[in-house]
VEXDREN-2710 file (C-alpha; in Angstrom, 1 decimal):
% VEXDREN-2710
k/r/px/py/pz
1/UNK/0.0/0.0/0.0
2/UNK/2.9/2.3/0.8
3/UNK/4.3/1.7/-2.7
4/UNK/1.0/2.6/-4.3
5/UNK/0.8/5.8/-2.3
6/UNK/4.3/6.8/-3.4
7/UNK/3.5/6.0/-7.0
8/UNK/0.3/8.0/-6.8
9/UNK/2.1/11.0/-5.3
10/UNK/4.8/10.7/-8.0
11/UNK/2.2/10.6/-10.8
12/UNK/0.4/13.5/-9.3
13/UNK/3.6/15.5/-9.2
14/UNK/4.4/14.7/-12.9
15/UNK/0.9/15.7/-13.9
16/UNK/1.1/19.0/-12.0
17/UNK/4.5/19.7/-13.5
18/UNK/3.2/19.1/-17.0
19/UNK/0.1/21.2/-16.4
20/UNK/2.3/24.1/-15.1
21/UNK/4.6/23.8/-18.1
22/UNK/1.7/23.8/-20.6
23/UNK/0.0/26.8/-18.9
24/UNK/3.2/28.8/-18.9
25/UNK/3.8/28.0/-22.6
26/UNK/0.3/29.2/-23.5
27/UNK/0.9/32.4/-21.5
28/UNK/4.3/32.9/-23.2
29/UNK/6.2/32.6/-19.9
30/UNK/8.1/29.4/-20.7
31/UNK/10.1/28.1/-23.6
32/UNK/8.9/25.3/-25.8
33/UNK/11.0/22.7/-27.6
34/UNK/10.1/22.9/-31.3
35/UNK/10.0/19.9/-33.5
36/UNK/11.9/20.0/-36.8
37/UNK/10.1/21.1/-40.0
38/UNK/10.0/17.6/-41.5
39/UNK/8.3/16.3/-38.3
40/UNK/5.8/19.1/-38.4
41/UNK/5.0/18.3/-42.1
42/UNK/4.5/14.6/-41.2
43/UNK/2.1/15.7/-38.4
44/UNK/0.1/18.0/-40.7
45/UNK/0.0/15.3/-43.4
46/UNK/-1.3/12.7/-40.9
47/UNK/-4.0/15.1/-39.7
48/UNK/-5.0/15.9/-43.2
49/UNK/-5.2/12.2/-44.1
50/UNK/-7.4/11.5/-41.0
51/UNK/-9.8/14.3/-41.7
52/UNK/-10.3/13.5/-45.3
53/UNK/-10.6/9.8/-44.7
54/UNK/-13.4/10.5/-42.2
55/UNK/-15.3/12.7/-44.7
56/UNK/-14.8/10.2/-47.6
57/UNK/-15.9/7.3/-45.4
58/UNK/-19.1/9.1/-44.2
59/UNK/-20.1/10.3/-47.6
60/UNK/-19.5/6.9/-49.2
61/UNK/-21.8/5.4/-46.5
62/UNK/-24.4/8.0/-47.5
63/UNK/-24.0/7.1/-51.2
64/UNK/-24.4/3.4/-50.5
65/UNK/-27.2/3.7/-47.9
66/UNK/-29.1/7.1/-48.2
67/UNK/-31.5/6.1/-45.3
68/UNK/-30.0/7.5/-42.1
69/UNK/-32.1/5.1/-39.9
70/UNK/-30.7/2.1/-41.8
71/UNK/-27.1/3.4/-41.4
72/UNK/-27.7/3.7/-37.6
73/UNK/-29.0/0.2/-37.5
74/UNK/-26.1/-1.2/-39.5
75/UNK/-23.7/0.7/-37.1
76/UNK/-25.3/-0.8/-34.1
77/UNK/-25.1/-4.3/-35.5
78/UNK/-21.5/-3.8/-36.4
79/UNK/-20.6/-2.6/-32.8
80/UNK/-22.5/-5.6/-31.4
81/UNK/-20.5/-7.8/-33.7
82/UNK/-23.7/-9.3/-35.2
83/UNK/-24.6/-9.9/-38.8
84/UNK/-26.7/-7.2/-40.4
85/UNK/-30.0/-8.6/-41.6
86/UNK/-30.7/-8.7/-45.3
87/UNK/-32.6/-5.7/-46.5
88/UNK/-34.8/-5.5/-49.6
89/UNK/-33.6/-2.8/-52.0
90/UNK/-35.9/-0.2/-53.5
91/UNK/-35.6/-1.7/-56.9
92/UNK/-36.7/-5.2/-55.6
93/UNK/-39.6/-3.6/-53.7
94/UNK/-40.7/-1.8/-56.8
95/UNK/-40.5/-5.1/-58.8
96/UNK/-42.7/-6.8/-56.2
97/UNK/-45.4/-4.1/-56.5
98/UNK/-45.3/-4.1/-60.3
99/UNK/-45.7/-7.9/-60.4
100/UNK/-48.6/-7.8/-58.0
101/UNK/-50.2/-5.0/-60.0
102/UNK/-49.8/-7.0/-63.2
103/UNK/-51.6/-10.0/-61.6
104/UNK/-54.5/-7.7/-60.6
105/UNK/-54.8/-6.0/-64.0
106/UNK/-54.3/-9.2/-65.9
107/UNK/-50.9/-10.5/-66.9
108/UNK/-52.2/-11.1/-70.5
109/UNK/-53.1/-7.5/-71.1
110/UNK/-50.6/-5.1/-72.7
111/UNK/-50.3/-3.1/-69.5
112/UNK/-49.9/-6.2/-67.4
113/UNK/-47.2/-7.7/-69.7
114/UNK/-45.3/-4.5/-69.6
115/UNK/-45.5/-4.3/-65.8
116/UNK/-44.1/-7.8/-65.6
117/UNK/-41.2/-7.0/-67.9
118/UNK/-40.4/-3.7/-66.2
119/UNK/-40.7/-5.4/-62.8
120/UNK/-38.3/-8.1/-63.7
121/UNK/-35.8/-5.5/-64.8
122/UNK/-36.2/-3.6/-61.6
123/UNK/-35.6/-6.8/-59.7
124/UNK/-32.3/-7.3/-61.6
125/UNK/-31.4/-3.7/-60.9
126/UNK/-32.0/-4.2/-57.2
127/UNK/-29.9/-7.3/-57.1
128/UNK/-27.1/-5.5/-58.9
129/UNK/-27.3/-2.7/-56.4
130/UNK/-27.1/-5.2/-53.5
131/UNK/-24.0/-6.7/-55.0
132/UNK/-22.4/-3.3/-55.5
133/UNK/-23.1/-2.3/-51.9
134/UNK/-21.6/-5.5/-50.7
135/UNK/-18.5/-5.2/-52.9
136/UNK/-17.9/-1.5/-52.1
137/UNK/-18.3/-2.2/-48.4
138/UNK/-15.6/-4.9/-48.4
139/UNK/-13.1/-3.4/-50.8
140/UNK/-13.4/0.3/-49.8
141/UNK/-15.3/1.1/-46.6
142/UNK/-13.7/-1.6/-44.5
143/UNK/-10.0/-0.5/-45.2
144/UNK/-10.9/3.1/-44.4
145/UNK/-12.6/2.1/-41.1
146/UNK/-9.6/-0.1/-40.2
147/UNK/-7.3/2.8/-40.7
148/UNK/-9.3/5.2/-38.5
149/UNK/-10.0/2.6/-35.8
150/UNK/-6.5/0.9/-35.8
151/UNK/-3.5/2.8/-37.3
152/UNK/-4.8/6.2/-36.5
153/UNK/-5.6/5.4/-32.8
154/UNK/-2.0/4.1/-32.5
155/UNK/-0.6/7.2/-34.0
156/UNK/-2.8/9.4/-31.7
157/UNK/-1.7/7.5/-28.6
158/UNK/2.0/7.8/-29.5
159/UNK/1.6/11.6/-30.2
160/UNK/0.0/12.1/-26.8
161/UNK/3.0/10.3/-25.2
162/UNK/5.4/12.5/-27.2
163/UNK/3.6/15.6/-26.1
164/UNK/4.0/14.5/-22.4
165/UNK/7.7/13.7/-23.0
166/UNK/8.2/17.2/-24.5
167/UNK/6.5/18.8/-21.5
168/UNK/8.7/16.8/-19.1
169/UNK/11.8/17.9/-21.1
170/UNK/10.9/21.6/-21.1
171/UNK/10.0/21.4/-17.4
172/UNK/13.4/20.0/-16.7
173/UNK/15.1/22.7/-18.7
174/UNK/13.2/25.3/-16.6
175/UNK/14.2/23.7/-13.3
176/UNK/17.9/23.6/-14.5
177/UNK/17.7/27.4/-15.2
178/UNK/16.2/28.1/-11.7
179/UNK/18.7/25.9/-9.9
180/UNK/21.3/27.8/-7.8
181/UNK/23.2/25.3/-5.7
182/UNK/25.7/23.0/-7.4
183/UNK/24.0/19.9/-6.0
184/UNK/20.6/21.1/-7.4
185/UNK/22.2/21.8/-10.8
186/UNK/23.8/18.4/-10.9
187/UNK/20.4/16.7/-10.1
188/UNK/18.6/18.9/-12.7
189/UNK/21.3/18.1/-15.4
190/UNK/20.9/14.3/-14.7
191/UNK/17.2/14.5/-14.9
192/UNK/17.4/16.5/-18.1
193/UNK/19.6/13.9/-19.8
194/UNK/17.1/11.2/-18.9
195/UNK/14.1/13.2/-20.1
196/UNK/16.0/14.1/-23.3
197/UNK/16.7/10.4/-24.0
198/UNK/13.1/9.5/-23.5
199/UNK/11.9/12.4/-25.7
200/UNK/14.3/11.4/-28.5
201/UNK/13.2/7.7/-28.3
202/UNK/9.5/8.6/-28.4
203/UNK/10.0/11.1/-31.2
204/UNK/11.6/8.4/-33.3
205/UNK/8.8/6.0/-32.6
206/UNK/6.2/8.6/-33.6
207/UNK/8.2/9.6/-36.7
208/UNK/8.2/6.0/-38.0
209/UNK/4.4/5.8/-37.5
210/UNK/3.8/9.1/-39.3
211/UNK/6.0/8.1/-42.2
212/UNK/3.8/5.0/-42.5
213/UNK/1.0/7.3/-43.7
214/UNK/2.6/6.9/-47.2
215/UNK/1.9/3.2/-47.1
216/UNK/-1.7/4.0/-46.0
217/UNK/-2.1/6.2/-49.1
218/UNK/-0.9/3.4/-51.3
219/UNK/-3.3/1.0/-49.7
220/UNK/-6.2/3.4/-50.0
221/UNK/-5.3/4.1/-53.7
222/UNK/-5.6/0.4/-54.4
223/UNK/-9.0/0.2/-52.6
224/UNK/-10.2/3.3/-54.5
225/UNK/-9.4/1.5/-57.8
226/UNK/-11.4/-1.5/-56.6
227/UNK/-14.3/0.8/-55.7
228/UNK/-14.3/2.4/-59.1
229/UNK/-14.2/-1.0/-60.7
230/UNK/-17.2/-2.2/-58.7
231/UNK/-19.1/1.0/-59.5
232/UNK/-18.2/0.7/-63.2
233/UNK/-19.5/-2.9/-63.3
234/UNK/-22.6/-1.9/-61.5
235/UNK/-23.5/0.9/-63.9
236/UNK/-22.6/-1.2/-66.9
237/UNK/-25.0/-3.9/-65.6
238/UNK/-27.7/-1.3/-65.1
239/UNK/-27.2/0.1/-68.6
240/UNK/-27.3/-3.3/-70.2
241/UNK/-30.5/-4.2/-68.2
242/UNK/-32.2/-1.0/-69.4
243/UNK/-31.1/-1.6/-73.0
244/UNK/-32.5/-5.1/-72.9
245/UNK/-35.8/-3.7/-71.4
246/UNK/-35.9/-1.0/-74.1
247/UNK/-35.5/-3.7/-76.8
248/UNK/-38.2/-5.8/-75.3
249/UNK/-40.6/-2.9/-75.0
250/UNK/-39.9/-1.8/-78.6
251/UNK/-41.4/-5.0/-79.9
252/UNK/-44.8/-4.0/-78.4
253/UNK/-44.7/-0.4/-79.6
254/UNK/-46.6/-1.3/-82.8
255/UNK/-49.4/-2.9/-80.8
256/UNK/-49.8/0.2/-78.6
257/UNK/-49.8/2.5/-81.6
258/UNK/-52.4/0.3/-83.4
259/UNK/-54.7/0.5/-80.5
260/UNK/-54.4/4.2/-80.4
261/UNK/-55.2/4.5/-84.1
262/UNK/-58.4/2.5/-83.6
263/UNK/-59.4/4.7/-80.7
264/UNK/-58.8/8.1/-82.3
265/UNK/-57.2/9.2/-85.7
266/UNK/-55.7/12.2/-83.9
267/UNK/-54.0/10.0/-81.3
268/UNK/-52.1/8.0/-83.9
269/UNK/-49.4/10.7/-84.2
270/UNK/-49.3/11.3/-80.4
271/UNK/-47.2/8.4/-79.1
272/UNK/-44.3/9.0/-81.6
273/UNK/-44.4/12.7/-80.9
274/UNK/-44.2/12.1/-77.1
275/UNK/-41.5/9.5/-77.5
276/UNK/-39.4/11.9/-79.6
277/UNK/-39.8/14.6/-77.0
278/UNK/-38.8/12.5/-74.1
279/UNK/-36.0/10.3/-75.5
280/UNK/-32.4/11.6/-75.5
281/UNK/-31.3/13.5/-78.5
282/UNK/-30.0/11.1/-81.2
283/UNK/-28.4/12.1/-84.5
284/UNK/-31.1/12.1/-87.1
285/UNK/-31.2/10.1/-90.4
286/UNK/-32.7/11.8/-93.4
287/UNK/-36.1/10.3/-94.2
288/UNK/-36.6/9.5/-97.8
289/UNK/-39.8/11.1/-98.9
290/UNK/-40.7/8.4/-101.6
291/UNK/-39.1/5.1/-102.3
292/UNK/-40.2/3.3/-105.4
293/UNK/-41.1/-0.3/-104.8
294/UNK/-41.6/-0.1/-101.1
295/UNK/-45.1/-1.3/-100.1
296/UNK/-47.3/0.6/-97.7
297/UNK/-47.0/-2.2/-95.2
298/UNK/-43.8/-0.5/-94.0
299/UNK/-45.8/2.3/-92.5
300/UNK/-47.9/-0.3/-90.6
301/UNK/-44.8/-1.8/-88.9
302/UNK/-44.5/-4.9/-91.2
303/UNK/-41.1/-5.0/-93.0
304/UNK/-39.9/-7.5/-95.5
305/UNK/-36.1/-6.8/-95.9
306/UNK/-36.1/-8.4/-99.4
307/UNK/-38.6/-5.7/-100.6
308/UNK/-36.6/-2.8/-99.3
309/UNK/-34.2/-1.0/-101.6
310/UNK/-31.7/1.6/-100.4
311/UNK/-32.5/5.2/-101.5
312/UNK/-30.3/6.9/-104.0
313/UNK/-29.4/9.5/-101.2
314/UNK/-30.0/9.8/-97.5
315/UNK/-27.9/6.9/-96.3
316/UNK/-25.3/7.1/-93.6
317/UNK/-22.5/5.0/-92.1
318/UNK/-22.8/3.9/-88.5
319/UNK/-20.6/2.1/-86.0
320/UNK/-22.2/-0.6/-83.8
321/UNK/-21.7/0.0/-80.1
322/UNK/-22.9/-3.3/-78.7
323/UNK/-23.7/-6.8/-79.9
324/UNK/-27.4/-7.2/-80.8
325/UNK/-29.2/-10.5/-81.4
326/UNK/-32.0/-10.3/-84.0
327/UNK/-35.4/-11.1/-82.6
328/UNK/-36.9/-12.3/-85.9
329/UNK/-36.2/-12.3/-89.6
330/UNK/-37.0/-8.6/-90.1
331/UNK/-34.1/-7.6/-87.8
332/UNK/-30.4/-7.5/-88.5
333/UNK/-28.0/-9.1/-86.0
334/UNK/-25.1/-6.8/-85.0
335/UNK/-21.6/-7.2/-83.7
336/UNK/-19.8/-4.5/-81.7
337/UNK/-17.4/-2.2/-83.6
338/UNK/-18.6/-3.3/-87.1
339/UNK/-19.6/-0.7/-89.7
340/UNK/-23.0/-0.8/-91.4
341/UNK/-25.0/1.5/-93.7
342/UNK/-28.3/2.8/-92.3
343/UNK/-31.3/4.8/-93.5
344/UNK/-34.9/5.5/-92.5
345/UNK/-38.2/4.8/-94.3
346/UNK/-41.4/6.7/-94.1
347/UNK/-43.6/5.6/-91.2
348/UNK/-40.9/3.7/-89.4
349/UNK/-40.6/3.8/-85.6
350/UNK/-38.1/6.6/-84.8
351/UNK/-36.2/4.1/-82.5
352/UNK/-35.3/1.9/-85.5
353/UNK/-33.5/2.2/-88.8
354/UNK/-32.9/-0.1/-91.8
355/UNK/-29.3/-1.5/-91.6
356/UNK/-27.3/-3.1/-94.4
357/UNK/-24.2/-5.2/-94.3
358/UNK/-23.2/-6.6/-97.6
359/UNK/-26.2/-8.6/-98.9
360/UNK/-27.9/-8.7/-95.5
361/UNK/-30.4/-6.1/-94.4
362/UNK/-33.0/-5.6/-91.6
363/UNK/-34.2/-3.4/-88.8
364/UNK/-31.6/-2.2/-86.2
365/UNK/-32.2/-0.2/-83.0
366/UNK/-30.8/3.3/-83.0
367/UNK/-29.5/3.0/-79.4
368/UNK/-27.0/0.4/-80.5
369/UNK/-25.4/2.7/-83.1
370/UNK/-23.1/5.6/-83.3
371/UNK/-24.1/7.6/-86.4
372/UNK/-21.2/8.9/-88.4
373/UNK/-21.1/11.8/-90.9
END
């Protein structure tokens, strides 16, 4: 018990000495040992890394999970070291509602069929989003958290120890200056040598940890590349899903327009006009006003490629962006990066063109092409 009391008294004396030194430094009444410029740069770089890592981590969490309540729930599960329960994504929930609505409206009706197809695409989008969140959390968020909760805590701890060693060193310097008797000066010099050794040792330990921030940057750079790759794959999947959906819905456009024509002559021109106003701008193909030998069935959505002849003018070259599989004999299968000749016919759906490759011809979707001059 006597040993503990002495240790407690010693610790209290050290704490009081450090507090006095710190207060006098703030008041400008005591000298302060300055660290070298390189060490100060390492400290500033470490603080900058910590601050920006926290901001990037928090905002990435918001990107992956916009719902703050869900983020709090995931945080609690993580702290309790329990598995986060699976959560339905918004796309999957929308797919469920669309499928149920289609069953109520009639899955055989045009609206019901379309709801089912769009719902299936939304389900695939939701599954892709789930996989992207999982991949980004593992490859990007986890390393950032490990740095803040591991390496940075170690660095902060060693910096606090270094600060205490510096205060002890400066307090010893102050006592040496105030010492008058030879015996007091000798004791103060001995204490100063000990504190100087401890300070130098702690400064070297802290310096090595701060220089390790460069390795942290390299690791975070690799994780950032993996995050970008995951995000790229996710958006590429979403884009392909939507292209497939657009292709599927395009096959039913003739049915919808036909129904509109039977209902109202004025409404026959409305759907194409609305589609043209809402779709993204696409380079236009000159429409040939008259083509000899082309039957009127083209205007009704029925195309026989053998009966179509290219116009004397108005054709353009196009580069294929993606592979395309022909749905029937009226369409032309495409391979990415190949060059074809395209042109439009009166009455055609604006989302489609006539494509020619050698002796082959057929309808091709505009979204799969890059029109050239």
